[in-house]
C-alpha positions in Angstrom: -67.1 28.6 -44.6 -70.5 26.5 -44.9 -73.4 27.7 -47.3 -76.3 26.5 -45.0 -77.0 26.4 -41.2 -79.7 25.5 -39.0 -80.6 28.1 -35.9 -81.4 26.7 -32.7 -83.1 29.1 -30.1 -82.2 28.4 -26.2 -85.7 29.9 -25.1 -85.2 30.4 -21.3 -82.4 28.5 -19.5 -82.2 28.3 -15.9 -80.2 31.3 -14.9 -81.4 34.9 -13.4 -82.4 36.3 -16.7 -86.1 36.3 -15.4 -85.1 38.9 -13.0 -83.6 41.2 -15.8 -85.9 41.0 -18.9 -89.8 40.6 -18.8 -89.7 38.7 -21.8 -88.0 35.3 -20.2 -90.9 32.7 -20.5 -91.4 31.4 -17.0 -94.4 28.9 -17.2 -95.1 26.0 -19.5 -97.5 28.0 -21.6 -94.9 31.0 -21.9 -92.3 28.4 -22.5 -93.9 26.8 -25.3 -95.3 29.8 -26.8 -92.0 31.3 -26.9 -90.8 28.3 -28.6 -93.1 28.1 -31.2 -92.8 31.7 -32.1 -89.0 31.3 -32.1 -89.7 28.4 -34.9 -92.0 30.5 -36.7 -89.5 33.0 -37.2 -87.0 30.3 -38.3 -85.3 28.4 -35.5 -85.2 24.5 -36.7 -84.6 23.7 -33.2 -86.1 24.9 -29.7 -83.7 24.0 -26.6 -86.1 23.9 -23.3 -85.3 24.2 -19.8 -88.3 24.9 -17.7 -88.7 26.9 -14.4 -90.7 26.5 -11.1 -93.7 28.9 -11.1 -93.3 30.2 -7.6 -89.4 30.8 -7.5 -89.1 31.1 -11.6 -85.7 29.3 -10.9 -84.7 26.3 -13.1 -86.5 23.1 -12.3 -86.2 19.4 -13.2 -90.1 18.8 -12.5 -91.1 16.2 -15.4 -94.6 17.5 -15.1 -93.5 21.0 -16.3 -91.4 19.3 -19.2 -94.5 17.3 -20.0 -96.5 20.4 -20.4 -94.1 22.4 -22.5 -93.5 19.6 -25.1 -97.1 18.8 -25.2 -97.8 22.4 -26.1 -94.9 22.7 -29.1 -96.1 19.0 -30.4 -99.6 20.0 -30.4 -98.8 23.2 -32.5 -99.1 23.1 -36.3 -95.2 23.8 -36.4 -92.6 21.1 -35.8 -89.5 22.2 -34.5 -86.8 19.7 -33.5 -87.2 19.6 -29.8 -83.9 19.5 -27.5 -84.3 19.1 -23.7 -81.3 20.0 -21.4 -80.1 17.2 -19.1 -77.9 19.5 -17.4 -80.2 20.1 -14.6 -79.5 18.3 -11.1 -75.7 18.9 -11.4 -75.5 21.8 -9.3 -73.3 21.7 -6.2 -73.1 24.8 -4.4 -70.1 25.0 -1.6 -70.8 27.0 1.7 -68.1 28.9 1.5 -64.1 29.7 1.2 -63.5 28.3 4.9 -65.8 26.3 5.2 -67.1 24.7 2.0 -69.1 21.9 3.9 -72.1 21.7 4.5 -73.2 22.4 1.0 -75.5 25.5 0.5 -79.4 24.5 0.4 -79.2 25.5 -3.0 -77.4 22.4 -4.0 -79.4 20.1 -6.6 -77.0 17.2 -7.1 -79.0 13.8 -8.2 -77.7 10.4 -10.1 -76.9 10.1 -13.9 -80.7 8.3 -14.4 -82.6 10.6 -12.0 -81.2 13.6 -14.6 -82.8 11.6 -17.6 -86.6 11.3 -16.2 -87.9 13.9 -18.3 -86.1 12.6 -21.3 -86.9 8.9 -20.9 -90.7 9.7 -20.6 -90.7 12.6 -23.6 -88.2 11.0 -25.9 -87.2 14.2 -27.5 -85.3 13.9 -30.7 -82.0 15.5 -28.9 -81.0 16.1 -25.1 -77.8 18.0 -24.0 -74.9 16.7 -22.2 -72.4 19.0 -20.6 -69.1 17.4 -21.1 -67.4 18.5 -17.9 -67.6 19.8 -14.6 -66.5 23.5 -14.3 -67.1 26.9 -12.2 -69.2 29.5 -13.1 -68.8 33.0 -12.2 -72.8 33.7 -11.9 -72.1 32.5 -8.3 -68.8 32.1 -6.7 -69.2 29.1 -4.8 -71.3 27.4 -7.6 -70.0 24.4 -9.6 -71.7 22.5 -12.4 -71.1 19.0 -11.8 -70.4 16.4 -14.6 -68.0 13.9 -13.7 -66.5 11.3 -16.4 -68.8 8.3 -15.1 -72.0 10.0 -14.6 -71.7 11.1 -18.3 -70.6 7.9 -19.5 -74.1 6.6 -17.8 -76.2 9.4 -19.3 -74.7 9.0 -22.6 -75.5 5.2 -22.5 -78.7 5.5 -21.3 -79.4 8.4 -24.0 -78.4 6.1 -26.6 -80.5 3.2 -25.5 -83.7 5.6 -25.7 -82.9 6.8 -29.4 -82.4 10.2 -28.3 -79.5 12.2 -30.3 -76.9 13.8 -27.5 -76.0 17.4 -28.2 -72.3 17.7 -26.6 -72.2 20.7 -25.0 -68.6 21.9 -25.1 -67.3 24.8 -22.7 -63.4 24.5 -22.9 -60.7 22.5 -24.9 -60.3 20.3 -22.3 -63.9 19.0 -22.7 -63.0 17.9 -26.2 -60.9 15.5 -24.8 -63.9 13.6 -23.4 -65.8 13.8 -26.3 -63.3 12.0 -28.2 -63.6 9.2 -25.4 -67.1 8.9 -25.7 -66.8 8.4 -29.4 -64.2 5.8 -29.0 -66.3 3.8 -26.4 -68.8 4.2 -29.0 -71.2 6.0 -26.7 -72.5 8.5 -28.9 -73.5 7.4 -32.9 -72.5 9.5 -35.9 -72.9 12.3 -36.4 -71.7 13.6 -33.4 -73.7 16.8 -32.7 -71.7 19.2 -30.5 -72.5 22.4 -29.2 -69.3 25.0 -28.7 -70.3 27.6 -25.6 -68.2 30.5 -25.8 -67.8 33.5 -23.2 -69.0 31.6 -20.2 -67.0 32.9 -17.3 -64.0 30.2 -16.5 -64.7 28.8 -19.8 -63.4 29.2 -23.3 -63.6 33.0 -23.6 -65.3 34.1 -27.0 -61.9 35.7 -29.1 -61.5 34.0 -32.6 -58.5 32.4 -31.9 -59.9 30.2 -29.3 -62.8 29.1 -31.3 -60.4 28.3 -34.0 -58.4 26.1 -31.3 -61.8 24.6 -30.3 -62.7 23.8 -34.0 -59.6 22.2 -34.9 -60.0 19.5 -32.0 -63.3 18.6 -33.2 -63.8 15.0 -34.0 -64.1 14.2 -38.0 -67.7 14.6 -39.5 -68.9 16.2 -36.4 -72.0 18.3 -36.8 -71.5 21.6 -34.6 -72.9 24.7 -33.6 -71.0 28.0 -32.0 -72.4 30.6 -29.7 -71.6 33.3 -27.0 -73.3 34.3 -24.4 -74.3 38.3 -24.0 -73.4 41.0 -26.4 -71.3 38.9 -28.8 -74.6 36.6 -29.4 -75.3 38.1 -32.7 -71.9 38.8 -34.1 -71.2 34.9 -33.3 -74.3 34.8 -36.0 -72.2 35.8 -38.6 -68.9 34.2 -37.5 -70.2 30.5 -36.7 -70.6 29.5 -40.8 -67.1 31.0 -41.2 -65.8 28.3 -39.1 -68.2 25.4 -40.3 -70.6 26.0 -37.5 -74.4 26.2 -37.2 -76.1 29.1 -35.1 -77.8 29.3 -31.6 -79.7 32.4 -30.2 -81.9 32.8 -27.7 -83.0 34.6 -24.0 -80.8 31.9 -22.3 -77.6 33.7 -23.3 -78.7 36.9 -24.3 -81.4 39.2 -23.2 -80.6 42.3 -25.8 -81.4 42.9 -29.4 -79.5 46.0 -29.1 -77.7 48.3 -26.6 -80.8 49.2 -24.4 -83.4 47.1 -26.5 -84.5 44.1 -24.6 -85.4 41.1 -27.1 -87.9 38.4 -27.3 -86.8 34.9 -28.6 -88.5 35.3 -31.9 -86.6 38.9 -32.5 -83.4 37.4 -31.9 -84.1 34.6 -34.5 -85.3 37.0 -37.0 -82.2 39.1 -36.6 -80.0 36.0 -37.2 -82.0 35.3 -40.1 -81.3 38.5 -41.6 -77.6 38.3 -40.7 -77.4 35.0 -42.5 -79.3 35.8 -45.4 -76.7 38.9 -46.1 -73.9 37.0 -45.8 -75.5 34.3 -48.3 -76.0 31.5 -45.7 -79.5 29.7 -46.7 -81.3 28.5 -43.3 -82.3 25.2 -42.7 -85.8 24.0 -41.8 -86.6 21.3 -39.2 -87.1 18.5 -41.5 -83.6 19.3 -43.4 -82.1 18.9 -39.6 -84.0 15.9 -38.8 -82.4 14.2 -42.0 -79.0 15.9 -41.5 -78.7 14.5 -38.1 -80.3 11.2 -38.6 -83.0 12.0 -35.7 -85.5 9.7 -34.4 -89.2 11.0 -33.8 -89.9 9.3 -30.7 -93.2 10.9 -29.9 
């Protein structure tokens, strides 16, 4: 068990949560305000996706990221900004009997194009999803991250002075994490996010979580979360296995059964849980020191 953790709030994601909750932010102003409220509630790190205003779906538009980041940085708070680099790897096949041509919703671009917003805005952290996998949200959808795409992204992120957060969805993806470290494409301390409970990834049972933890690189700093109703129980479980905490509307819409949450409410509940089990919640400047983050803005 660790006695102090930092909380990351995953503010909006790119999924269909907007159809199920009015609290999921869409516009840059809404996303920034929700991130600021989460930081005020105790989140040291805010993980940011952006959404197209017309479709309300996830977007790669650098202008949207620019506006969100500007608003967060101009606030009196100073959360660590963590931008997703996961967009641009969306492959949707045409169907079981005719996979080609691909569905028009496919958004598949090269490694450097996926980092345009990161190169411009220089957040302290950006994510790298460490493998290709199927998601159950759409039967023909695949998140595509080939080893060479990820190596190219990791090399560029290192050049930019941004700390990659390595998103791990199953045990096999940790094999690639170790390769990135051996190839010196990521620097110490290695920052890892264990993503649990996502269909066709690692299930959220404690045995699987422990199997992942036991395969982590030495000296890595890691967080663990689960989607859905197990998000808040994982707040208590994470420190028991040495992990930091993530909550937010990207992964879970509810504070309790039938009660829709805001990001700030989820962070507040996480703080309450942690404090009641004797775990101190770290502030953003402590996270910057712990992770040796470079403030590039």
